[in-house]
N, C-alpha and C positions, 0 to 999 in steps of 0.2 A: 619836493614832495613830502619828505619826512617832516620838515618844519610845518608844512600845512596840515598834515595828518595829526601831528602832535597838538597843534593849536586847536584843531576842530574836536579832537576826541580825548586828548590827555586829561588826566585828573591829577593836579599837583600833589606829589607825595604819595600817590596811590598807583598810577599807571601812566606810562609814557610810550611813545613810538620812537624807536631809534633804529639805526643800522645794525643788523646782526651779522652773523657769519656770512662771508661772501658779499657783504653789503646789502643783503636782503632785509627788507623792513620787518621789524617784529614789535609786538606789544610786550612790554615788560611790566609785570604786576608786582607790586610790593604792598600787599594787603596786610591787615592786622593779624590774620591767621595763616597766611600762606604767601609764598612767592611763586611766580610762574612766568612762562614765556609762551607766546603764540605767534607764529610767522604768518604773514600774508601769503607766502609761498605755500600753496596747498591747504591753507586754512589749518595749519599744522601746529598742534601743541607739542612743545619740545621739553618743557620742564614743569614740574610741580613739586614744591618743597613746603609741606605743611610745617607750621611752627614746631620746633623741637624734634623734627624728623629729618633724616637725610633725603637726598633726591630719590624720588619714587620712579621716575622714568629713565630709560636708558637711551642715550644718543651715541652713535659710533664716533670715535675720534677721527675716523677716516671718511666720514660722510662728505659727499660732494654738494656743497652749497651753491648750486647753479640753476639758472633757468633751464627748464626742460628735464631736470634730474630730480628724482625724489629724495627727500631727506631720509637718511637711514637711522631710524629710531624715533622716539617720541610716540606720537599717535598719527600715523598717516591715515588719510581718508581714501578708501577704495570705493569707486563708483564710476560708471554704472555696471561694471562687471568686476568679478573677483578672479585673480590669477590671470591666465591667458584667455583672450577672447575666443570663444569656441569656433566661430566662423571666420576668424581673421588672425592668423598667428603673427602677422606683422603689427597688429595693434599694440599699444603700450600695455604692459602688464598692470593689472589692478585698475584699469581705467585711466582717465586723463586729468582728473581734478587734482590729484596730489602733486602734479608737476606744473600747474598753472598758477598765476598770480590771482588771488582773491581780492575782494574789496572789503575794507573795514567798515562795518555797519554801525557799531556802537561800542562804547565802553561805559559801564554803569556800576554803581554800587548797589548791592542788595544786602542790606544790613552790614555785617562785617565781611561779606564776600565781595568779589569783583567779577563781573560778568562781561566777557568779551564775545562779540558776535561778528562773524564774517560771512560773506555771501559770494556765490559765483553762479553763472548761468550759461546757457548754450551760446555758441557763437559759430561763425563759419568754420573755425578750426575744429570745434568739437563735433560739428555735424558731418565732418569728413569721416569720423569714426562711428558716430551714433546719431541717426537722423531724427532726433527728438528735441522738443523744447522743454526746458526745465529750469528750475531755480533751486539752488542748494544752499541751505543755511547751516553753519556750524557755530554752536554756542558753547563756550567753556566757562564754567563757574569755578573760580579758584577760591578755596577756603579750607576749612578743616577736612572737607571732602572735595574731591574733584568730580564735577558733574559735566558730562559731555552729552550734547544733544545734536543729532543730525536730522534735519528736516528736508525731505524731498517734495517739491511741488511740481505737478504737471501743468505747465503753462501753455501747452499746445492744444490742438483740437482732436488728437487721436490718443488712445490709450498706449501705454508702454509698460514693459516689465524690466526691473533692474535688480542687480545685486548690490550689496553695500557692506562695508566693514569699517569699524574703528580699530585699526590694526595696532593695538597698543603694545609697546615694548616696555615691560616692567623690569627694573633693575633688581638683580639678585646678587648675593655674594658668591654663589657657586651653583650653577644650573644642575650639577650632578647630585646635589643634596636638596634641591627645591622639590616641592610637592604641590600638586593641584588637587584640591578636595571639592566634592560636590557633584562629580560626574559619574559616580558609581552606578552601574546598571544602565548607562546611557549608550545607545548605539552610535557608531561613528564610522566615517570613511577614512581609511588609512591611506593617505596619498603617497606614503613611502612604500606601499605594497599594492600598487596598481589599483588604488581606491577600493580595496577589499572592505566589505562591511563587517564590522566587528562590534563587540560589546565590551565596554570598560568594566573591569572588576576591581573594586577598591579604589584607593587613591592613585593618581597618575604620577608616576616617577619617570625620570629621564635618564636613559642609559645609551641613547643613540639618537640619530636624527629623528625628530618628531614633527609630523605635519598631519594633523587630524582635524576633521570637521565633525564636531559632535552635533547630533540631530535632535530637533524638538526640545531644545534646552531653554527653559525660562527661569530655572531655579538659580539662586545665588551660588557663586563659586568663590573659593579662596585659594590664593597662592601663598603657601607656607614657606618661609625662607629662614631656615634655622641659622644659616651663616650670618645673616644680618639681624637675627632675633626679632622678626616681625612677620605679620600676616597682612596680606593685601586682599580685601574683600570687594567683590564686584556684584552689584545688583542691576539687572538689565530691565529695559522696558521695550516692548515691541520688537524683540529680537528672538529668533527661533533657532539660530545656530551659534555655536561657540567654536572658534578655531584656536587650536593650541599649536604653537610652532617654536621649534628651536633647531637651527641647521646642523648643530654638532660640528665636529672638527673638520671633516673632509669637505662638507658643503661650504662651511665658512671660508675655507681657503679659496673657493671659487668666486667669492663675493668681494670685489676689490674695494668697495666702500665700507667693508666691515672690519677686516683684519683677522688674522689667523686665530688669535686667542680670545676675541671678544665674545664668542658664543657662550662662554662660561658666565657672562655677566648679565644675561637677560633671559626672560621667558616671555613669549608673546601669548596673551590671552585676549582674543578678539571678539568683541560684540558684533554680531553680523546677521545677515540674511542672505544666504548663498545657496547655489545649487537648486534643488527642488523647492527651496524655501525663498526663492526670488520673489519680489513683491510686484504684483500687478497694480497699476495706478491709472485711474480714469482721468480724463481732462478736468482741470479745475480742482482736483483733489490733492491732498498732501499726506505724507506718511512720516511721522516722527519716530526715531529710534534713539534710545538714550542708555547711558550707563552711569552709575554712581560708584565712585571708588573711595574706599576708606582704608586707613592704615592703622594698625594697632601693634603693640609690642607682644611678643610671645611670653 
């Protein structure tokens, strides 16, 4: 399979399909301005290294690279629900697409960038959990910027409503000194405090477990990382919620695929539409959501 995929989609010297961790197939990009990796498992971007910059994404050294298990780190795709399914606690957390094998649709050059596109759709397995017909396309553009686009298409005859998130783990030198800017004055639900609705005042700092859903957010946000002397800027499209998460020490110990000390090395800033901002989609219609990530020195 890998040989066939590489023959069909590989670009010599630019992109290839090889066996990754756990033998799972991945696309490896070696572009002029960036290197990157994207697994068919979950349509999951796991690495982005712009020229002259160290790795921007975090992946856990204890991640389980297995069928049916989500990769811990990178950019997991959450769909068609976020967190636990409200009416079925036995359903997989964050939906089912992050743990299934996707299809590689294309690898192409776009100037000096490399664009990788993967797709997945409904099946008998997905309809056990969610009885709708859909097509999901994940496109990652690797270059001086990382551009991620998730497009949901309703391929059935009835409308549905879905939640979605690009659950990005950004690598930081020390979560205790990292800061998120751009959310001042924004209301949020604090999931560590029984989903109490609160308002953010000033920049967001981290001193304990943080799991917050910021509401009606369209503005750019920045993750300032003094420890690595860089800022990571995110500009969203068609996303009305921003989730910020770090498990901190106690919660991290309960996550076997993370490791006790790894919480210090990432902050999740997630482009999303969740909760009351779930997206209704009519038959034959599509909904794109995107984020552009830039990195600069402090």
